[in-house]
C-alpha positions in Angstrom: -11.9 -20.0 88.3 -10.3 -19.6 85.3 -9.4 -16.5 84.4 -11.4 -16.9 80.5 -8.7 -14.5 79.0 -10.3 -13.5 75.6 -8.8 -12.9 71.8 -8.7 -9.1 72.3 -6.9 -9.6 75.2 -4.0 -11.7 74.3 -3.4 -9.4 70.8 -3.7 -6.3 73.5 -0.6 -8.6 75.5 1.0 -8.4 72.4 0.8 -5.0 71.9 2.9 -4.2 75.2 5.3 -6.8 74.8 6.3 -5.4 71.4 6.4 -1.6 73.1 9.5 0.4 73.1 7.5 4.0 74.3 5.5 4.9 77.2 2.5 5.7 75.1 2.5 2.1 73.6 3.3 0.7 76.9 0.0 2.5 78.5 -2.5 2.3 75.2 -1.9 -1.3 75.6 -2.4 -1.6 79.1 -5.3 0.3 79.1 -6.9 -2.1 76.4 -6.0 -5.0 78.3 -7.6 -3.9 81.1 -10.5 -2.9 79.1 -10.6 -6.4 77.8 -10.0 -8.2 81.1 -12.9 -10.4 81.8 -14.3 -8.9 85.4 -14.8 -11.8 88.2 -13.5 -12.2 91.4 -10.3 -14.5 90.1 -8.9 -12.0 87.7 -9.0 -9.4 90.9 -5.4 -9.8 91.0 -4.8 -9.5 87.6 -7.1 -6.0 87.2 -4.8 -4.6 90.5 -1.6 -5.7 88.9 -2.8 -3.9 85.4 -4.3 -0.7 87.7 -0.8 -0.4 89.4 1.4 -0.2 85.5 -0.4 2.0 84.6 -0.2 4.1 87.1 3.3 4.4 87.8 3.6 4.9 83.5 1.6 7.6 84.0 3.3 9.3 86.9 6.5 8.6 85.5 8.6 11.2 83.5 8.3 11.5 79.8 11.3 11.5 77.2 11.9 14.8 76.5 12.5 16.6 72.9 14.8 14.7 70.8 17.1 13.2 73.2 15.1 10.0 73.4 17.4 7.2 71.6 16.1 5.7 68.8 15.6 1.5 69.1 16.8 0.0 65.2 15.8 -3.0 67.3 12.1 -1.9 68.0 10.0 -2.8 64.5 6.0 -2.8 64.7 4.6 -6.2 64.2 2.4 -6.3 61.3 0.0 -8.6 58.8 -0.6 -12.0 60.7 2.6 -11.6 63.2 6.0 -11.1 63.5 9.2 -13.8 63.1 12.5 -12.8 64.1 15.1 -14.2 61.9 18.6 -15.6 64.5 21.5 -17.0 63.6 25.6 -17.1 63.1 26.9 -15.2 60.4 26.6 -17.0 56.9 23.5 -18.9 58.3 21.6 -18.3 55.0 18.8 -16.1 57.1 19.2 -13.1 54.5 18.6 -16.2 51.5 15.7 -17.4 53.3 14.0 -13.4 53.6 15.2 -12.2 49.5 13.6 -15.5 48.3 10.4 -15.0 50.1 10.1 -11.3 49.7 11.2 -7.4 48.4 13.0 -6.9 51.4 16.2 -5.0 50.8 18.4 -7.7 52.4 22.7 -8.7 51.4 23.5 -11.7 50.5 26.7 -12.2 51.1 29.8 -14.4 50.9 31.8 -13.0 54.1 30.2 -12.8 57.6 28.3 -9.9 59.4 26.7 -8.9 55.9 23.7 -7.9 57.7 24.1 -4.5 59.9 20.9 -3.7 60.7 17.1 -6.0 61.2 16.2 -5.6 57.8 12.1 -6.3 57.1 9.9 -8.1 54.9 6.7 -9.4 54.3 6.1 -12.7 53.3 3.0 -14.1 52.3 1.4 -17.9 53.1 -1.2 -18.0 50.9 -2.9 -14.8 51.4 -2.1 -14.0 55.3 1.0 -11.3 55.2 3.9 -12.1 57.9 6.3 -10.1 59.0 10.1 -11.5 59.0 13.3 -9.8 60.4 16.4 -10.4 59.2 18.3 -10.4 62.1 22.0 -9.3 62.2 24.2 -12.3 62.7 25.0 -13.4 66.3 28.0 -15.3 67.7 28.1 -16.9 71.2 30.7 -13.7 72.0 29.0 -10.7 70.9 25.1 -10.1 70.5 24.2 -6.5 70.2 22.4 -5.2 73.9 19.6 -4.1 71.6 18.7 -7.3 70.4 18.1 -9.5 73.0 15.1 -7.1 74.0 13.6 -7.7 70.7 14.0 -12.0 71.4 12.6 -11.8 74.5 9.3 -10.1 73.3 9.3 -11.7 70.0 6.1 -13.6 68.8 8.6 -16.2 66.8 12.0 -16.4 67.0 13.3 -18.7 63.9 16.6 -20.3 64.6 18.6 -20.4 61.3 21.7 -22.7 60.8 23.4 -24.0 57.3 22.0 -27.6 57.1 24.7 -28.6 55.1 27.8 -27.6 57.3 29.8 -30.2 59.3 29.6 -27.4 62.4 25.4 -28.1 62.1 24.8 -29.2 65.5 27.4 -27.4 67.7 25.8 -24.2 66.0 22.3 -25.0 66.4 23.6 -25.2 70.3 25.4 -21.8 70.2 22.1 -20.8 69.1 19.9 -22.2 71.6 22.7 -21.5 74.0 22.9 -17.4 73.4 19.2 -18.1 73.7 19.0 -19.5 77.1 22.1 -17.4 79.0 19.7 -14.4 78.5 16.9 -16.2 80.3 14.7 -16.6 76.5 13.8 -20.1 76.7 10.6 -21.4 74.3 8.4 -22.8 76.9 4.5 -21.6 76.3 4.2 -19.4 79.7 5.6 -18.9 82.6 2.5 -19.0 85.4 2.7 -18.5 89.4 1.5 -20.3 91.7 -2.1 -19.7 91.2 -1.9 -20.5 87.9 -1.4 -16.6 86.9 0.0 -16.3 83.7 3.3 -14.1 84.8 5.7 -14.3 81.7 4.9 -15.3 77.7 7.7 -16.8 76.0 7.9 -16.5 72.0 7.3 -19.7 70.4 10.7 -21.3 68.4 11.5 -23.0 65.0 14.8 -24.6 63.1 14.8 -23.9 59.6 18.3 -25.4 58.5 19.2 -24.0 55.1 20.9 -25.1 52.0 19.6 -28.4 52.2 19.5 -28.6 48.1 23.4 -29.7 48.8 25.0 -33.2 49.1 26.0 -33.4 52.8 22.7 -32.0 54.0 20.6 -34.9 54.0 23.4 -36.9 56.4 23.5 -33.7 58.6 19.6 -34.0 59.1 20.2 -37.5 60.0 22.2 -36.8 62.9 20.7 -33.6 64.2 17.3 -35.7 64.5 18.5 -38.4 66.2 21.4 -36.4 68.8 18.7 -33.4 69.6 15.3 -33.0 71.3 12.5 -32.5 68.6 11.9 -29.1 70.2 12.1 -26.7 68.6 11.3 -28.1 65.5 13.2 -28.3 62.4 12.4 -28.1 58.3 15.0 -28.3 56.1 14.3 -25.7 53.6 16.8 -24.5 50.2 16.4 -20.9 48.8 18.1 -22.0 46.1 15.3 -24.3 44.9 12.4 -23.1 47.5 12.5 -26.8 48.8 10.4 -26.8 52.3 9.8 -22.5 52.1 5.5 -23.5 51.7 5.8 -25.8 54.4 7.7 -23.5 57.0 5.5 -20.7 55.8 2.5 -22.8 56.9 4.0 -24.1 60.1 4.6 -20.6 60.9 1.2 -19.7 60.2 -0.2 -22.5 62.5 2.0 -21.5 65.0 0.9 -17.5 64.8 -3.0 -19.0 65.9 -4.4 -16.1 64.0 -7.0 -17.0 61.2 -8.6 -14.4 58.0 -11.9 -13.8 57.7 -13.0 -12.4 53.9 -15.9 -9.5 54.5 -19.0 -9.1 52.5 -21.1 -6.5 51.9 -25.4 -7.8 51.6 -25.7 -8.1 47.8 -22.3 -8.4 46.5 -19.7 -10.8 46.3 -16.9 -11.4 49.0 -13.7 -9.4 49.5 -10.8 -12.3 49.0 -8.1 -9.5 48.7 -7.5 -8.6 51.8 -8.5 -10.4 54.6 -8.5 -9.5 58.5 -6.5 -11.7 60.4 -7.2 -11.4 63.4 -6.4 -14.0 66.4 -8.3 -17.4 66.8 -11.3 -17.2 68.7 -12.3 -14.2 67.8 -16.2 -13.3 67.8 -18.3 -11.6 65.8 -18.4 -8.7 68.2 -14.7 -8.0 68.3 -14.5 -8.3 64.4 -16.7 -5.7 64.0 -14.6 -3.6 66.5 -11.6 -4.3 64.5 -13.5 -3.0 61.2 -14.5 0.1 63.3 -15.7 1.0 66.9 -18.9 2.6 65.4 -20.0 -0.7 63.4 -19.5 -2.8 67.1 -21.5 -0.4 68.8 -24.7 -0.6 66.2 -24.1 -4.3 65.9 -27.4 -6.1 65.2 -26.3 -9.3 63.8 -24.6 -11.1 61.3 -24.3 -13.7 58.5 -22.0 -16.4 58.1 -20.5 -17.7 55.3 -18.2 -21.0 56.0 -17.1 -23.6 58.4 -18.5 -22.0 62.0 -21.8 -22.0 60.1 -23.9 -22.8 57.5 -23.7 -21.0 54.9 -26.1 -17.7 55.5 -26.5 -19.0 58.8 -27.3 -15.6 61.0 -25.6 -15.3 64.4 -24.8 -13.0 66.9 -21.9 -10.8 68.4 -20.8 -13.5 70.7 -20.4 -16.6 67.7 -16.5 -17.6 67.4 -15.2 -17.1 63.7 -13.3 -19.6 62.3 -10.6 -19.7 59.5 -11.9 -18.4 56.0 -15.0 -17.7 57.1 -17.2 -15.0 55.2 -18.8 -12.6 57.0 -21.1 -9.9 56.1 -22.2 -7.4 59.2 -25.4 -5.7 59.9 -25.6 -3.1 61.9 
């Protein structure tokens, strides 16, 4: 029997993979144990979760101010988090600077970014967090960055599409990840099919696509390299390709936006709830407020997942752009 893990479980798993403190990890593991389907096929996973919870509870807590601060631990916000990884002068900061108000330093000299710089970008009305990481080289990758990359949702590899060395640059980035056992496989499973490790998703942005050499280099890349991870040409000067890049990222995050509506009132479309694809009405209610979920009677839906105004139960699976009116 399959485990049939729910979106709520996968969200807790994502929180665990991004957690840095003992308290954060413990809270995420407890949520995973609470939300995992309870049947015979999940007994092994339940036992593993209980064991990890016990180890964390019994581990000594960090004391006072002696605990080190991890500059690469940036909690995910919005619909998900994308880490920008590139060699010096690849154009990472320009992408984030064009798409957001983040205080990036766009320079003509290498190593202009010294620490991670987060910024919020938007695909339509969905906020997505981008983090501009310090540049890497085959000889130097900051140790703290490796853990952040290993637990990332999406890694955006950034290369200068107009550079003669673009193929070698891309191979260097992939080698840096491979040497640290970071792959773009969807998941690693054991012999029973149990998920052991969830890997980041990968995407490549070829910057400076507006320059003359970029078109020829793009053709060479498409002929000589694997189609995975996908490569999209972009320009931070003209904006070319950046909307397509954000759309691809949104699709890779596997989230949907849901709008709330009060009875007799128009839907609030200013700030949608961004939730994992496959989320049910009951899970949305729990996201809004615990008591709302406990007292939920039914909901009315307008959108692709139902007829306009259709009354549905807590188990109804929502679709992107659904409007939901909860009744408790």
